[in-house]
PyMOL CGO cylinders between C-alpha atoms (Angstrom):
from pymol import cmd
from pymol.cgo import CYLINDER

trace = [
    CYLINDER, 24.34, 6.43, 64.85, 27.15, 8.45, 63.30, 0.3, 1, 1, 1, 1, 1, 1,
    CYLINDER, 27.15, 8.45, 63.30, 29.73, 6.43, 61.31, 0.3, 1, 1, 1, 1, 1, 1,
    CYLINDER, 29.73, 6.43, 61.31, 32.97, 7.04, 59.44, 0.3, 1, 1, 1, 1, 1, 1,
    CYLINDER, 32.97, 7.04, 59.44, 35.40, 4.69, 57.67, 0.3, 1, 1, 1, 1, 1, 1,
    CYLINDER, 35.40, 4.69, 57.67, 39.10, 5.50, 57.24, 0.3, 1, 1, 1, 1, 1, 1,
    CYLINDER, 39.10, 5.50, 57.24, 41.44, 2.99, 55.59, 0.3, 1, 1, 1, 1, 1, 1,
    CYLINDER, 41.44, 2.99, 55.59, 39.25, 0.07, 56.62, 0.3, 1, 1, 1, 1, 1, 1,
    CYLINDER, 39.25, 0.07, 56.62, 38.62, 1.22, 60.20, 0.3, 1, 1, 1, 1, 1, 1,
    CYLINDER, 38.62, 1.22, 60.20, 34.89, 1.83, 60.81, 0.3, 1, 1, 1, 1, 1, 1,
    CYLINDER, 34.89, 1.83, 60.81, 33.99, 3.97, 63.82, 0.3, 1, 1, 1, 1, 1, 1,
    CYLINDER, 33.99, 3.97, 63.82, 30.36, 4.13, 64.94, 0.3, 1, 1, 1, 1, 1, 1,
    CYLINDER, 30.36, 4.13, 64.94, 29.12, 6.40, 67.73, 0.3, 1, 1, 1, 1, 1, 1,
    CYLINDER, 29.12, 6.40, 67.73, 25.85, 6.74, 69.62, 0.3, 1, 1, 1, 1, 1, 1,
    CYLINDER, 25.85, 6.74, 69.62, 25.40, 9.28, 72.42, 0.3, 1, 1, 1, 1, 1, 1,
    CYLINDER, 25.40, 9.28, 72.42, 22.87, 9.64, 75.23, 0.3, 1, 1, 1, 1, 1, 1,
    CYLINDER, 22.87, 9.64, 75.23, 22.04, 12.17, 77.92, 0.3, 1, 1, 1, 1, 1, 1,
    CYLINDER, 22.04, 12.17, 77.92, 22.44, 10.97, 81.53, 0.3, 1, 1, 1, 1, 1, 1,
    CYLINDER, 22.44, 10.97, 81.53, 20.00, 12.97, 83.69, 0.3, 1, 1, 1, 1, 1, 1,
    CYLINDER, 20.00, 12.97, 83.69, 20.87, 11.00, 86.84, 0.3, 1, 1, 1, 1, 1, 1,
    CYLINDER, 20.87, 11.00, 86.84, 24.47, 12.29, 86.69, 0.3, 1, 1, 1, 1, 1, 1,
    CYLINDER, 24.47, 12.29, 86.69, 23.57, 15.82, 85.57, 0.3, 1, 1, 1, 1, 1, 1,
    CYLINDER, 23.57, 15.82, 85.57, 22.83, 18.92, 87.64, 0.3, 1, 1, 1, 1, 1, 1,
    CYLINDER, 22.83, 18.92, 87.64, 21.29, 21.71, 85.53, 0.3, 1, 1, 1, 1, 1, 1,
    CYLINDER, 21.29, 21.71, 85.53, 21.54, 24.14, 88.45, 0.3, 1, 1, 1, 1, 1, 1,
    CYLINDER, 21.54, 24.14, 88.45, 25.38, 24.01, 88.45, 0.3, 1, 1, 1, 1, 1, 1,
    CYLINDER, 25.38, 24.01, 88.45, 25.15, 23.85, 85.29, 0.3, 1, 1, 1, 1, 1, 1,
    CYLINDER, 25.15, 23.85, 85.29, 26.48, 20.35, 84.50, 0.3, 1, 1, 1, 1, 1, 1,
    CYLINDER, 26.48, 20.35, 84.50, 25.11, 18.10, 81.77, 0.3, 1, 1, 1, 1, 1, 1,
    CYLINDER, 25.11, 18.10, 81.77, 26.51, 14.59, 81.57, 0.3, 1, 1, 1, 1, 1, 1,
    CYLINDER, 26.51, 14.59, 81.57, 26.55, 12.49, 78.40, 0.3, 1, 1, 1, 1, 1, 1,
    CYLINDER, 26.55, 12.49, 78.40, 27.58, 8.93, 77.61, 0.3, 1, 1, 1, 1, 1, 1,
    CYLINDER, 27.58, 8.93, 77.61, 28.89, 7.93, 74.21, 0.3, 1, 1, 1, 1, 1, 1,
    CYLINDER, 28.89, 7.93, 74.21, 29.06, 4.37, 72.96, 0.3, 1, 1, 1, 1, 1, 1,
    CYLINDER, 29.06, 4.37, 72.96, 31.78, 3.57, 70.41, 0.3, 1, 1, 1, 1, 1, 1,
    CYLINDER, 31.78, 3.57, 70.41, 32.24, 0.56, 68.13, 0.3, 1, 1, 1, 1, 1, 1,
    CYLINDER, 32.24, 0.56, 68.13, 35.54, 0.31, 66.23, 0.3, 1, 1, 1, 1, 1, 1,
    CYLINDER, 35.54, 0.31, 66.23, 35.69, -2.38, 63.53, 0.3, 1, 1, 1, 1, 1, 1,
    CYLINDER, 35.69, -2.38, 63.53, 38.66, -3.38, 61.37, 0.3, 1, 1, 1, 1, 1, 1,
    CYLINDER, 38.66, -3.38, 61.37, 37.20, -3.97, 57.90, 0.3, 1, 1, 1, 1, 1, 1,
    CYLINDER, 37.20, -3.97, 57.90, 40.68, -3.92, 56.34, 0.3, 1, 1, 1, 1, 1, 1,
    CYLINDER, 40.68, -3.92, 56.34, 43.01, -6.79, 55.52, 0.3, 1, 1, 1, 1, 1, 1,
    CYLINDER, 43.01, -6.79, 55.52, 45.75, -6.12, 58.08, 0.3, 1, 1, 1, 1, 1, 1,
    CYLINDER, 45.75, -6.12, 58.08, 45.65, -6.02, 61.90, 0.3, 1, 1, 1, 1, 1, 1,
    CYLINDER, 45.65, -6.02, 61.90, 45.61, -2.52, 63.41, 0.3, 1, 1, 1, 1, 1, 1,
    CYLINDER, 45.61, -2.52, 63.41, 46.31, -1.31, 66.95, 0.3, 1, 1, 1, 1, 1, 1,
    CYLINDER, 46.31, -1.31, 66.95, 44.67, 1.80, 68.41, 0.3, 1, 1, 1, 1, 1, 1,
    CYLINDER, 44.67, 1.80, 68.41, 47.51, 3.66, 70.13, 0.3, 1, 1, 1, 1, 1, 1,
    CYLINDER, 47.51, 3.66, 70.13, 46.02, 7.05, 71.00, 0.3, 1, 1, 1, 1, 1, 1,
    CYLINDER, 46.02, 7.05, 71.00, 42.96, 9.27, 70.79, 0.3, 1, 1, 1, 1, 1, 1,
    CYLINDER, 42.96, 9.27, 70.79, 42.19, 12.91, 70.07, 0.3, 1, 1, 1, 1, 1, 1,
    CYLINDER, 42.19, 12.91, 70.07, 38.86, 14.57, 70.92, 0.3, 1, 1, 1, 1, 1, 1,
    CYLINDER, 38.86, 14.57, 70.92, 37.59, 18.00, 69.85, 0.3, 1, 1, 1, 1, 1, 1,
    CYLINDER, 37.59, 18.00, 69.85, 34.62, 18.92, 72.07, 0.3, 1, 1, 1, 1, 1, 1,
    CYLINDER, 34.62, 18.92, 72.07, 32.56, 22.07, 71.46, 0.3, 1, 1, 1, 1, 1, 1,
    CYLINDER, 32.56, 22.07, 71.46, 29.73, 23.26, 73.69, 0.3, 1, 1, 1, 1, 1, 1,
    CYLINDER, 29.73, 23.26, 73.69, 26.77, 25.39, 72.55, 0.3, 1, 1, 1, 1, 1, 1,
    CYLINDER, 26.77, 25.39, 72.55, 28.51, 28.70, 73.32, 0.3, 1, 1, 1, 1, 1, 1,
    CYLINDER, 28.51, 28.70, 73.32, 31.58, 27.78, 71.27, 0.3, 1, 1, 1, 1, 1, 1,
    CYLINDER, 31.58, 27.78, 71.27, 33.93, 26.78, 74.10, 0.3, 1, 1, 1, 1, 1, 1,
    CYLINDER, 33.93, 26.78, 74.10, 36.35, 24.14, 72.79, 0.3, 1, 1, 1, 1, 1, 1,
    CYLINDER, 36.35, 24.14, 72.79, 38.16, 21.48, 74.79, 0.3, 1, 1, 1, 1, 1, 1,
    CYLINDER, 38.16, 21.48, 74.79, 40.78, 19.21, 73.22, 0.3, 1, 1, 1, 1, 1, 1,
    CYLINDER, 40.78, 19.21, 73.22, 41.66, 15.88, 74.81, 0.3, 1, 1, 1, 1, 1, 1,
    CYLINDER, 41.66, 15.88, 74.81, 44.61, 13.68, 73.82, 0.3, 1, 1, 1, 1, 1, 1,
    CYLINDER, 44.61, 13.68, 73.82, 45.83, 10.49, 75.41, 0.3, 1, 1, 1, 1, 1, 1,
    CYLINDER, 45.83, 10.49, 75.41, 46.98, 6.91, 74.99, 0.3, 1, 1, 1, 1, 1, 1,
    CYLINDER, 46.98, 6.91, 74.99, 44.41, 4.29, 74.01, 0.3, 1, 1, 1, 1, 1, 1,
    CYLINDER, 44.41, 4.29, 74.01, 40.78, 4.31, 75.09, 0.3, 1, 1, 1, 1, 1, 1,
    CYLINDER, 40.78, 4.31, 75.09, 39.38, 3.50, 78.56, 0.3, 1, 1, 1, 1, 1, 1,
    CYLINDER, 39.38, 3.50, 78.56, 42.73, 2.03, 79.60, 0.3, 1, 1, 1, 1, 1, 1,
    CYLINDER, 42.73, 2.03, 79.60, 43.16, -0.18, 76.50, 0.3, 1, 1, 1, 1, 1, 1,
    CYLINDER, 43.16, -0.18, 76.50, 45.13, -0.10, 73.29, 0.3, 1, 1, 1, 1, 1, 1,
    CYLINDER, 45.13, -0.10, 73.29, 43.08, -2.69, 71.41, 0.3, 1, 1, 1, 1, 1, 1,
    CYLINDER, 43.08, -2.69, 71.41, 44.59, -4.70, 68.56, 0.3, 1, 1, 1, 1, 1, 1,
    CYLINDER, 44.59, -4.70, 68.56, 41.98, -5.49, 65.95, 0.3, 1, 1, 1, 1, 1, 1,
    CYLINDER, 41.98, -5.49, 65.95, 42.36, -8.39, 63.57, 0.3, 1, 1, 1, 1, 1, 1,
    CYLINDER, 42.36, -8.39, 63.57, 40.47, -8.39, 60.26, 0.3, 1, 1, 1, 1, 1, 1,
    CYLINDER, 40.47, -8.39, 60.26, 36.69, -8.19, 60.93, 0.3, 1, 1, 1, 1, 1, 1,
    CYLINDER, 36.69, -8.19, 60.93, 37.21, -7.80, 64.69, 0.3, 1, 1, 1, 1, 1, 1,
    CYLINDER, 37.21, -7.80, 64.69, 35.44, -5.07, 66.71, 0.3, 1, 1, 1, 1, 1, 1,
    CYLINDER, 35.44, -5.07, 66.71, 36.10, -3.31, 70.01, 0.3, 1, 1, 1, 1, 1, 1,
    CYLINDER, 36.10, -3.31, 70.01, 33.31, -1.57, 71.90, 0.3, 1, 1, 1, 1, 1, 1,
    CYLINDER, 33.31, -1.57, 71.90, 33.46, 0.81, 74.83, 0.3, 1, 1, 1, 1, 1, 1,
    CYLINDER, 33.46, 0.81, 74.83, 31.47, 3.50, 76.59, 0.3, 1, 1, 1, 1, 1, 1,
    CYLINDER, 31.47, 3.50, 76.59, 32.88, 6.73, 77.94, 0.3, 1, 1, 1, 1, 1, 1,
    CYLINDER, 32.88, 6.73, 77.94, 31.49, 10.02, 79.21, 0.3, 1, 1, 1, 1, 1, 1,
    CYLINDER, 31.49, 10.02, 79.21, 31.60, 13.76, 78.59, 0.3, 1, 1, 1, 1, 1, 1,
    CYLINDER, 31.60, 13.76, 78.59, 30.43, 16.51, 80.95, 0.3, 1, 1, 1, 1, 1, 1,
    CYLINDER, 30.43, 16.51, 80.95, 29.33, 19.83, 79.43, 0.3, 1, 1, 1, 1, 1, 1,
    CYLINDER, 29.33, 19.83, 79.43, 28.37, 23.16, 80.98, 0.3, 1, 1, 1, 1, 1, 1,
    CYLINDER, 28.37, 23.16, 80.98, 25.69, 23.62, 78.28, 0.3, 1, 1, 1, 1, 1, 1,
    CYLINDER, 25.69, 23.62, 78.28, 22.65, 21.56, 77.26, 0.3, 1, 1, 1, 1, 1, 1,
    CYLINDER, 22.65, 21.56, 77.26, 24.13, 20.55, 73.93, 0.3, 1, 1, 1, 1, 1, 1,
    CYLINDER, 24.13, 20.55, 73.93, 27.41, 20.32, 72.09, 0.3, 1, 1, 1, 1, 1, 1,
    CYLINDER, 27.41, 20.32, 72.09, 29.36, 18.27, 69.58, 0.3, 1, 1, 1, 1, 1, 1,
    CYLINDER, 29.36, 18.27, 69.58, 32.31, 15.90, 69.63, 0.3, 1, 1, 1, 1, 1, 1,
    CYLINDER, 32.31, 15.90, 69.63, 34.59, 14.62, 66.88, 0.3, 1, 1, 1, 1, 1, 1,
    CYLINDER, 34.59, 14.62, 66.88, 38.13, 13.34, 66.73, 0.3, 1, 1, 1, 1, 1, 1,
    CYLINDER, 38.13, 13.34, 66.73, 40.58, 10.70, 65.59, 0.3, 1, 1, 1, 1, 1, 1,
    CYLINDER, 40.58, 10.70, 65.59, 42.15, 7.45, 66.72, 0.3, 1, 1, 1, 1, 1, 1,
    CYLINDER, 42.15, 7.45, 66.72, 45.79, 6.96, 65.81, 0.3, 1, 1, 1, 1, 1, 1,
    CYLINDER, 45.79, 6.96, 65.81, 46.13, 3.46, 64.40, 0.3, 1, 1, 1, 1, 1, 1,
    CYLINDER, 46.13, 3.46, 64.40, 49.31, 1.51, 63.67, 0.3, 1, 1, 1, 1, 1, 1,
    CYLINDER, 49.31, 1.51, 63.67, 49.78, -1.76, 61.81, 0.3, 1, 1, 1, 1, 1, 1,
    CYLINDER, 49.78, -1.76, 61.81, 52.38, -4.46, 62.47, 0.3, 1, 1, 1, 1, 1, 1,
    CYLINDER, 52.38, -4.46, 62.47, 54.80, -2.80, 60.02, 0.3, 1, 1, 1, 1, 1, 1,
    CYLINDER, 54.80, -2.80, 60.02, 54.71, 0.46, 62.00, 0.3, 1, 1, 1, 1, 1, 1,
    CYLINDER, 54.71, 0.46, 62.00, 52.60, 2.34, 59.44, 0.3, 1, 1, 1, 1, 1, 1,
    CYLINDER, 52.60, 2.34, 59.44, 50.36, 4.89, 61.19, 0.3, 1, 1, 1, 1, 1, 1,
    CYLINDER, 50.36, 4.89, 61.19, 47.23, 6.79, 60.20, 0.3, 1, 1, 1, 1, 1, 1,
    CYLINDER, 47.23, 6.79, 60.20, 44.41, 8.70, 61.88, 0.3, 1, 1, 1, 1, 1, 1,
    CYLINDER, 44.41, 8.70, 61.88, 40.99, 7.04, 61.76, 0.3, 1, 1, 1, 1, 1, 1,
    CYLINDER, 40.99, 7.04, 61.76, 38.17, 9.58, 61.82, 0.3, 1, 1, 1, 1, 1, 1,
    CYLINDER, 38.17, 9.58, 61.82, 35.70, 9.66, 64.70, 0.3, 1, 1, 1, 1, 1, 1,
    CYLINDER, 35.70, 9.66, 64.70, 32.63, 11.16, 63.02, 0.3, 1, 1, 1, 1, 1, 1,
    CYLINDER, 32.63, 11.16, 63.02, 31.07, 14.31, 64.47, 0.3, 1, 1, 1, 1, 1, 1,
    CYLINDER, 31.07, 14.31, 64.47, 28.17, 13.57, 66.79, 0.3, 1, 1, 1, 1, 1, 1,
    CYLINDER, 28.17, 13.57, 66.79, 25.84, 15.59, 68.98, 0.3, 1, 1, 1, 1, 1, 1,
    CYLINDER, 25.84, 15.59, 68.98, 25.46, 15.66, 72.75, 0.3, 1, 1, 1, 1, 1, 1,
    CYLINDER, 25.46, 15.66, 72.75, 21.90, 16.82, 73.35, 0.3, 1, 1, 1, 1, 1, 1,
    CYLINDER, 21.90, 16.82, 73.35, 19.57, 16.92, 76.36, 0.3, 1, 1, 1, 1, 1, 1,
    CYLINDER, 19.57, 16.92, 76.36, 15.98, 15.88, 75.53, 0.3, 1, 1, 1, 1, 1, 1,
    CYLINDER, 15.98, 15.88, 75.53, 14.59, 19.31, 76.48, 0.3, 1, 1, 1, 1, 1, 1,
    CYLINDER, 14.59, 19.31, 76.48, 17.15, 21.52, 74.70, 0.3, 1, 1, 1, 1, 1, 1,
    CYLINDER, 17.15, 21.52, 74.70, 16.21, 23.51, 71.63, 0.3, 1, 1, 1, 1, 1, 1,
    CYLINDER, 16.21, 23.51, 71.63, 19.09, 23.66, 69.14, 0.3, 1, 1, 1, 1, 1, 1,
]
cmd.load_cgo(trace, "trace")
């Protein structure tokens, strides 16, 4: 599991290949990633938006920005966690993802919590 901590917000990520949703002949390789966000700080924080930087094995980059995650803008009290699973299709057998969550506290102070880089890898790829 990849992890990063920024200003008391811990982000952990685990990815997995989904062969049942993939079609190598197209080519389309489908990956799930499981995220746990934990507030280890003293003040409540709300996740307001996300930014993803996705790179496939031939260097193609896709950037994704949007409000919240999976339809939520979770507010995390001290020691509270939020977990979700989302998905990423790639045209290559492996790639990487990284990004940030924009967090805001009750006083309106904002910062970007790091989403650590992690790999999207099919079991049979050589990288």
